[in-house]
N, C-alpha and C positions, 0 to 999 in steps of 0.2 A: 768211396770211402769218406767217412766224416772224421774229422779231427775235432775233439772236444777238449778244451783247456779250462780248468777250473783254478781260479786265482785265490790267494790268501784272503782277500777282501770279500769273497763270495760271488764275484762276477764270474759268468761263464761265457766263453766265446766258442762258437761252432763254425767250422769251416768245411764246406762240402767240396770234395775233390771229385771231378766227374771223369768217367771213362771217355776217351776220345778228346778230352780237353787237357787233363793233367797227365794221365797215364794211358797205357794201351797194353794190348796183349803182348807178352814176352817174345812171341815168335816174329821174327823180322824186325826191321827198323821202320816202323811207321812213325811219321812225324806227327806230333800234336803240339798245339801252340803254347801250352802251359808248363812244359818241362823240356829238358835238353837231354840228348843221348850221352850216356857215360862211356865215352869211346875207350876201348882197350881193356875193359874189365871182364867181359864175357865174350865167348865166341858163338857165333850163329844165333844169338838171342838178343833181346833188347832190354837194356837196363837204363832207366832214366832217373834224372834228378831234378828237384824243384825246391823252392823255398816258400814258406808261409810267413809273411810279414805281419807282425803284430805290434801294437803300441799299448802294452799293458801298463796300468797304473799301480800294479801290485805284483809281487812274485807269484808265479803259478805253482800249484801244489799237486796237480794231477793232470796227466795227458791220457786221453782215451782215443783209441782208433777203433772205429766200428764200420760195419757194413749196413748202410741204410736198407730196411726191409728184410734183413736176414739173408740176403743173397750172397754171392761170392764177393770176397773182398780182395783188393790188390795186396800182393805180397809186398811187404815192407822190409827192406834190408837194414836200414838204420834211421835213427832219429837223432838229431843233434841240436843243441840250443847254444846260443851265443849270449854272454852277459854284456850288458851295455852299461 
């Protein structure tokens, strides 16, 4: 999955999130280095969480989640942002 952020000043950041590194198949609890298991939220499946740290110099105006190459994309449950 690719996260593309567009900022008010026109700058664009893209972050590639890879299967087996940040996320994994929801069946079972497969450990991957880029995320943590969200314990107690689902039964017999895997729900994981991770953060994407950015250092923008302008507010973002758009967030896009896409699947590179048009293949299957990871299911995304929530997206949150923190003001600093």
